[in-house]
N, C-alpha and C positions, 0 to 999 in steps of 0.2 A: 490490634495493639494490646500488649500485655498490661494489666493493671498492677501498678507498683504500690509500695507502701505510701508514697506521697499522695496517691489518689485516695487511699483509705483515710489518710491523716488530714485531708482538706477540711479546714474549719467550717466553711460554708456548708459542705456536705454533712458534716457531723451535726450541725445545728438543724439542718433540714430533716435528716432522718430522725433526730430526737423529737422534733415537733410533730412530724407526720406519722411516724411508725412506733416509737417507743413510748412517748408520753401518753398518748391516748389509751394504750393498753394498761399502763401503770395506774392511770386515774380512773379506769373503768369501775363501775359500781355493780355490774351484774355478777351474780354468783357463778354464772356459766363461763365467765372469764376469770378463772381463779387467780387470785393475787395474794397468796397467803403469807409470804415471808418478809418482804421488805418493810422497813420501818416507815411509817406514814410521814414523819417529819422530814425524811430525806427528800421527798418530792418538792417541798417548799424550798429546801436548801438548794436543790438543783435549779429551780426557777430563779432563785436569787443569785446564784453564782454561776449561771450557765456560761457566760463569756469567759470567765476565769477557768472554769472546768474544761471547756473545749480547747482553749489556748494551751493549757497544760497537757491535756490528753494528746493533742496534735503534736506537741513537742516531744512527748515521751514515745509516741509511735515512730516518729521519724528517727529518733536517736536509739531506738531499740531498747528503751528502758521500761516499756509498758509490761505490766505483769497482772494477770487476772486474779481475782480473789476467789476463794472457795465458795461455791454456791450453797444455798440452803436447800436441803432435801426435805420435802413435805410429802408424806405418804397419803395418797388420795384413795378413798374407798372404791373397790370394785365389787367384790362379793365373796362370801364364805371365808372371810379372813384375809383374802388376797387384796393387795393394794398396788397402786401405780405410783412409782416414785417420781414426783415432779421436782425439777431442779430450778430454783429461783436465783437467777443471776443478779449480782449487784447491777443497778441501772447503768453504771459506767461500762461494765463488761457487756451487758445486753446491747448497749449502743454500738460498740465496736463490732460485735458479732453480727448485728443487723446490718451495719454499713457494708460489711463484706458480702453477705448473702444478697442484699438489696442490689448491689452493683452487678451481680451476675445472675439475677433472678431469671431473666429470659433464657439464659444458658442452662439453668437448672431445671426449669419447668416449662419453658417456652416450646420445646419440641414434643411435649406430651400429645399423644393422639386425642382426638375429640371424645373418645369414649373413656377417658381417664379423668377423674376428679381430683382436685388438690386442695383448694381453699376450704375453710370451715363452712362457708355459706354456699358451697358449690357441690353438686353431685353430678358432675359431668355435663349433662344437657339441661340441668335444672334452670339455668338462667334463660333458656330459650323456650320455656314452657309457660304459657299464659292461660289463666282460667277465664271464665266469662265475666263480663262487666257486672252483671247482676247474679250473685250466687244462688238466687232463688230459681233461676232458669233450670230447665232440664239439662243435666250435664253429667257426664261420666266422671265423678270425682275419684273413683277408685283407680281408673286409668291415669287420671291426672296425678295422683300421688305416686304411682309407679314411675311415670315419666320424669318426675322430679328426683327420682333416685338415680338417675343416670340413664343408661341404655337398656335397662332391664325391661322397660315397656316394649320396645321393638323386639327384644329377645323373645318375650313371651308370645308375641304375635307371629313368630316364625313357626309355620306348621311342622317343621322338622325337629324343633326343640321340644322334647318330651321330659327332659330331666334338667335339673339345675345343680351345678357344682358350686358349693359354698366353701370358702376357706379364708383364713387370715394367717398372719405370721405370729408364731409363738414369741412372746416377750420382745416385740419388735424393736423399739428404740434401745432398750438396754443391751440387745444382742448385736447391735451394729458395731463392727470393729473399726478402730481408728485407722488401721492400714487401708481398709476399704474406702473410708472417707478421704484419706490423703490421696490415694490413687485416683479416685473419682474426680476430685477437684482439679488435679493436675491434668487429667485427660479430657474433661468435659467443660472446663472454663478457661478463660484467658487470664487467670490470676497468676502473677509471678510466684516463683517458688517461695520467696520470703513471706508473701501474703498467705499462701497455703499453710506454711509453717505457723504463722500467727493464728490462723483460724483453728488449726489442730491444737495449738497451745491453749487457746481459750477453752475449747471443748474438753481437753484433757485436764486443764487446770482447775476448772470449776467443779469437776466431779469428785466425790469423796473417795478416799482410799480405805482399804480394809487391812488392818494389821501392818501399816506402813508399806503397803505394796507400792512398787514403782509405777504401776499403771492402775487406772480405775477399772473396776470390773462391771461398771454400769453403763458402758457404751455411750450413746448419744443423749445429751440432756434433753428432757422434755421441758423446755423452758417457756416463759410466758409470752414472748413476743412473736414466736413462730419461725425463727431462723432455722431451727433444726428440722421443721416440717419440710422446708424447701429441699434440704439436703436429703432427708429420708425419702421423700417422694421421688427425687431424681435418681436415687440409687435403684429404685424399682423399675425404671424404664427398661432395664435389662429383662425383667419379667414381661413387660408389655411387648417387647420385641419377640419373645418366644411365642406369644399368642397373637401376633399380628394378623395371621389369616382369619382367626376367629373374630378379632376386633373389626376387621374390614367388613365382615358379614353381619355385624351387629350381635355377635354371640359372646362377647367378652366385655366386661367392664370392671374398673377398679376405682375405689375411692381410698386413697392412702394404702393401707394394707388389707382392706376388705375386698375380696375378689369373688366375682361371679362369672361362671361360664355356662352357656346353654349348650346342651348336647342331645344326641338322639337316643342314646342307650346308656345303661349303667356301665358297660364295658368301656365305651368311649369316655365316660366321666372318669373312670379309674385311670385311664391313660392320661387324661388331663391332669389329674392329681399327681401322677408320676412325673409329668413334664414340669409341673409347678415346683415339685420338690427338688428336681435336679437343677432348675434355674436358680432357685434360692440357695442351694448348697454352695454354688460358686461364690456367693456373697457371705457365706458363713451363717445363713439363716435357714429356718425350717418352718414348714406349715404347722399350724396349731392342730394337733391331732384331735382334740376334743371338739373343735369347731369346723372340721373338714368333713363334709359328707356329700353324698349324691342323693338327691330326693326328686320325686316327681314334681312337675309344675304345680299340680293341685296341692301337694304337701307343702311346697314352698309358699304358696299364696296363703294357706291356712296359718302356717307358722309365722309369716310376716304380718299377719292380721291386716291384710290389704283393705278389707271393707272398713274396718275401724279407723285406720289411718286416713282413708279417703273421707270418711264422715267428719273427722277432726278438721281436715282441710276445708271442708264445706263450712263448718262453723266459723273457722278463722276468717275465711273470705267474707262471711256474713257480717263480721264486725266492721268491715269497711263502710257499710251502708248505714251503720248506726253509731258512727264516731263523729263527735263534734268537729267542726272545721275551725273553731277558734282555739286559741292557746289558753290553757292546756288542752290537748286533744284527749277527750274522755270517751270511753266506750259506754254507751247506754243501751244495752240489748233489750229489745222488746220482750214482753212476757212470753210470747210463743217461742222465741228463740231460747230463752232461759229454760222453759219447760222441756224443749227438745234436748238440750244439753244435759239436764238433770236425768231425763229418762235414759239417754244414752249412757251416762255415767253409772247409773244404777244397774243397767244390764251388764256393763263391763265388770263391775265389782262383784256381781252375784253369779257370774257364769262359773260352772263347775270345772269345765276344761280350761286350762290356762296355757295357751301356746307359749313357745319360748320367748316371744317378744311381748308378752303380756305386761311385764313391768315397764317396758319402754313406752307402751301406749299409756300406761298409768301416769308416767312422767308428763306426757303431753297433755293429759287431762288436767293435771294440777296447773299447768300453765294456762290452759283454756279457762279454768275456773278463776284464776287470779285476774286475768285480763277482763273477764266478763263481770267481775265483782261478785262472784258466787262464793259464799262462805261454808257451804254445806259439808265440805270434806274436812273441816277443822277437827272433827271427832275421829278422823281416820289417820291423820298424818303420822302420828308416832308409830302406829301399827304398820303402816306402809314403809316407814323408814326402817324398822326392824327387819322387815322382809327383804328390803333392797337398799342397803346403805349407799350403794352407788348412785342413788337418786337424790343425794343430799342437796344438790344445787336447785332443781325445780321445786322440791318439797319445801326447803327453807325459804326460797323466794316467795312461795305461797304464804308461809307462816309469817314472814316479816311484813307482809302487805297490810295486815290488820293490827289495830292497837294491841299492845302487850297486856296480858292478864297474869295473875299470880300462877295459875295452873300452867300456862304456856312457859313461863319462866322456869318452873320446876322441871318441866319436860325437857327444856333445852339444857338445863344443868345435868339432867339425867343422861342426855346424849353424850355430853363431854365425859362424864364418869364411866359410862358403859363402853364407849367406842374410842375415846381419845388415845388410848394406848395402842389400839389397832390401826386407827386411821386418824392422823393428826388433823386432816382437813375438817373432820366432823366437829371437833372441839373448837377450831378456829372459826368455822362458819356459825356455830351455835353462839359464840361470843359476839360475832359481828351481826347476827340477827338481832340480838338485844340492843346493840349499839345503833343500828340503822332503822329499826322498826318504829312506827308511830307509838307514842306513849302519852296517855292523858295526863294532864296536870293534876297529880294526886300525890301529895307528900307522903302519905302512908304507903302507897304503892312504890314510890321511888325508894323509900327506906328499905322496903322488902327486897327490891331488886338489888340495891347496894349490898345488903347482907348476904344474899345468895351468891352474887358474883364474887364478893370478897372471900367467902368460904371456899369457893372453887379456886380462886387465885392462891389462897394459902395452901390448899391441898396439893395443887400442882407444884407450887414452889417447894413444898416439903419433899416432893418426889423428884426434884430437878437434878439429882446427881448424875443422870444420864438420859439419853434419848431426847425426845422433843418436849419434855415437860416444861422446861424453862421458857421456851417460845410460847407454848400454850398459856403458861402462867401470865406472860406479858399481855396477852390478849384479854384475859379475864381481869387483869389489873385495870386496864383502860375502861372496860365495861363497868367495873365497880366505881371508878373515878367519875364517870359521867353522871351517876345517880347519887354520889355522895355529897355531903355538905362540907364546909371548910375544915372542920375538925376531923371528919372521917377521912378526908383526903390527906391530911397530915399523917394520920395513922397509917394509911396505905404506904406512904413513902417510908415511914419508919419500919415497915415490915421487910423492906429490901435488905438482904444481908450485907453487912459491912465488908465481908470478905469476898463478895462477888467481884470478878475482874472486869476490866474495861470492855471486854467482848460480850459481856452478859446481855442477852436480849431484854431482860427485865430492866436492867440498869439503863440501857440505851433508850428503851421505850419511855422511860420515866424522865428523861432529860427535859422535854418540854413541860411535863407536869411539874417538875421542880421549879421551873421558871414561872409557871402559872401561880404558884403559891407565894411568889415574891422573894424566894430564896435565891441566893447567888449560884450561878452555874459553876463558879470556880470551886466551890466546896466539894464537888464531885469530880469534875474533869481534872483539876490539878492533882487531886489525890489518887487518880487512877490513870497513870500513863499507859500508853499502848493502845489508844483508841484505834479502831478500824478506820480506814480512809474515809468511808462515808459518814461514820459517826463523828469524825473530826470536822467534816464539812458541816454537818448538822449543828455541831456545837458552835462553830463560827457564825453560822446563821443566827442561832439563838442569842449569841453575844451581841450581834448587830441589832437584833430585835430589842434586847434589853436596853441598848444604848439609844434606841429611838431612830435608828437609821431609816431614812425615808423609803428607800427601795425595799428593805426588809419588811417594814410595816405594810407597804403596798401589796407585796406578795401575800402576806398573811391575810389581809382584808379581802383580797380577790378570791382566795381559796375558802375563806369563811363565809362568803356571801351565799346564802341558800339558793338553790335553783330547783326548778321543777324537773324531776327525773323519775325514772323507773315507770312501772305500770302495775297497778293504777298510779298515776302521777301524784307526787307529793313533794313538798319543799324539803330538800335535804342538801347536804354538802358533798362535794366530791370525796371519794374514799380517801384521798390523800390527806384530808383534814377532818373528816367526820368524827374521828375519835379524839381530836385535840381541840376541844372547845374552851380551852383554858384562857382565851382572851375575853370571854364574856364577863 
């Protein structure tokens, strides 16, 4: 049976997908789940007005009046000045997009062969691999790590496999054509044509245009909920079919666009590369020439740093036996384990030869140190960041685990100044690190943090004529607000330009701050017509909060209630409200 618009517009389904799929991602606090663009107050507004929202959304979908909003593009650091353009959809659009892909998820990814991985926490056979109950037992941790990467372990055990073909797809998500998506959804799913058109309209509508182009040149959005991942993965089942014989023999594995093939000779490897190129060309895609190579098994193992990754897995498993069983669960590693981790970390940092995955192992070590409560790499983090800006998430997770100091604050300001123009995510994460890290009760330190964040806010605001500067400025404004006193907060609001329009990220982010100072929301909202749909919803929520509406107050209090989160655990607020503590 074909899925019609009425199935997509079902109110009960919209609520279910919102609660189970969309809301958890939007409220996640981990830096590894990037959530850079949406305004925090929107989440409270959605919770408050969910019934009304869903009812209106269902009606608009059925009547053909639904129209997506332009997404927010945030460039995420990769390396050497290169960035990955992440597209953050308005939560309403993320919800509709996810409902469509959720309904046909089995059709998109269900027929994937067992040697293909799709989910972020899956590497093909990973879920079927178990380590020993006691990590101190004699155990081959290196083979264990390889097995968790998919079918590469069985590939390397094949005596006929002497070489490994590695490849991925050049500019994967941005290169996916809408025609390919439309044809694929028509042929591989039971979506009615109206629903396929709706899905393509969302994809095409949220992406930016260049010079008023009729179509976006950025392909499939890399969005926060994962709907695009299902479509992108499904498109590559065509490539899996090409390598079905190798897959059946355990010589082919794929995780999204990362592809490995085991071969007996260089010539066979080159033929595999040619087959891969031809199968991708039919989709308008091409292998990444810089990352496509044929290497010996020994070279692959050295380049992948299998020994080091296996050792990290052993350390991670060891945490289970030294973790408290009470709440909060805290890791208390014994001295011998800390010494082993420190020795391993020192050997890694001082080795002269640095294989291609050295920086990836470094990222894992930062996570290892954070969970174990080891502070020794505090003196290295800025140096490591400069060498690998793509490691911003694990490094800044490490930095925000310990109480802020003046030196760390200055380093974070430096990150924003040095990298914000290249990679917007770095400046946003630096601001959020200050917002969410523990800070001792020290009025002098608070004042210093306020002044540093205010200066960065004003610098970015002054440069906000184009690009991402205004969105970055809004993040630093909130960081300054958190540590400012009453008079300083009034001054911050006074710095917002009077000529900024209703779509201004700074102005939208400041709406709840305005209410927090006791000023009327009307002085801004009524004077600036043309609020975006979500900002209008947020304004209505804030008006209800001002009026003492019981449900609005209840939503705010539930979100403001600190909870034990992250690792090491500490009391904090969900990301949705952590930067709006204006009710205190």
